[in-house]
Every structure is written in C-alpha cells, then in structure tokens.
N, C-alpha and C positions, 0 to 999 in steps of 0.2 A: 515674820516673828510672831504674828497673831496666833498662829497654831501652837507654837511653843508656849506662849503665855496662857492660852486656853487650857492646855494640858498640864499646866503647873499646879493645878488643884486636883487633889484626889477625889473630891466630890464631883467635879466635872468629868473626870475619867470614869467614875462609877456611873454617872448619868449616861455617858456614851455606851458603856457596856450594857446597861439596861435597854437602851434604845436599839441596840443591835439584835436583841432578843425579840422586841416588839415595839410598835409605836405606842407612846404613852402621853397622856395629858399632864399638864403641870400639877393638877390635883393628885393624880396617880403617882407621879414622881415624888411629890412632897410626902405622901403617905408612906411610900416605901423607904424613903430616905430619912423620914422623921424630921423633916425640916419645914419651915414655913413656906407658903406658896410664894411669898415675896423673895425669899432667899433663892428658891429654885428658879424663879423667873429671872433673877439677876444672873445666875449661872447659865441659863439658857441663852440669854442675850450675848454673853461672852462667846459661847459656842457658835451662835449664829453669826456674829461679827467675824469669827475666824473661818466661816464657811463650812463648818463641820456638821451642823444640823439645820433643819428648816421647820417652820410651823406651817401646818396645812389644816384645812377644815374638811372634815369627813362627816357623813351622815351619822347622827346619833339617835338615841332613844327619844329625846325631846328636841328635835331640830338638828342643828349641826354641832359638832364637837371639834375643838381645836386640839390637835395632837402634834407631838414633836417627833421627827424621824431623822435618821442620819442622812447626810448627803454624800458621804464617802464610805468606802468599805475599809480602807486602810490609810494610815498616815505614816509616811517614812521620813525620818529626819536623818540627814547625812551630815556627819561632822567633816568639814573640810580640813585639809592639812594646815591651812592658814589660821585655823582657829575659829573660822566663821561657821555659821549654820545655814543649811539649805533645806527647805521644806518641799515635799512632793506629795501629791494626792493620787489616789487610785480609786 
C-alpha cells in the first residue's frame, strides 16, 4: 500500500515524471516545482519509503552532489475482484 499512498499526491507523480527524464537534486526539483526544499524533501522521503526513488551522490562541480533517481521503470496496480489492491514493480 505504500506505493499507492505515495502516488496519491499529484506533486509526487510530477516528481517521478521529472526524474524519468533526468536525475535531479532537491534544489533543482524545488526550483522547477516552485516549492520549498523542505516540501520537496518530504515528498522525496515518501517516494523513497515506497521504493520508487533513491538518493545517490555523484561528482559535481564543487565536490559531490546528491541527486534523486527512479528505482523502477513502471508501477502496475492491479484491482483484485475481492476489492483489494496489489502492487507490482518492473
């Protein structure tokens, strides 16, 4: 259910869409979304807890830079006839 909860926010869905285009830092995401870094960090934490993204350190202009990248290519949510939900990752 963590994936479903993570995808319940249009902001988090937009973050995932941006990250599929390129790896971005929290600062870059906050500038593009016009949200505070704290707000973006909270959204990233939810996506990380759901296993959808990960934070990694890459070489930057001034040392290392922390970027966020997706961990999965697709998320499939199957509605069971019993009314339950099942999540699958690819």
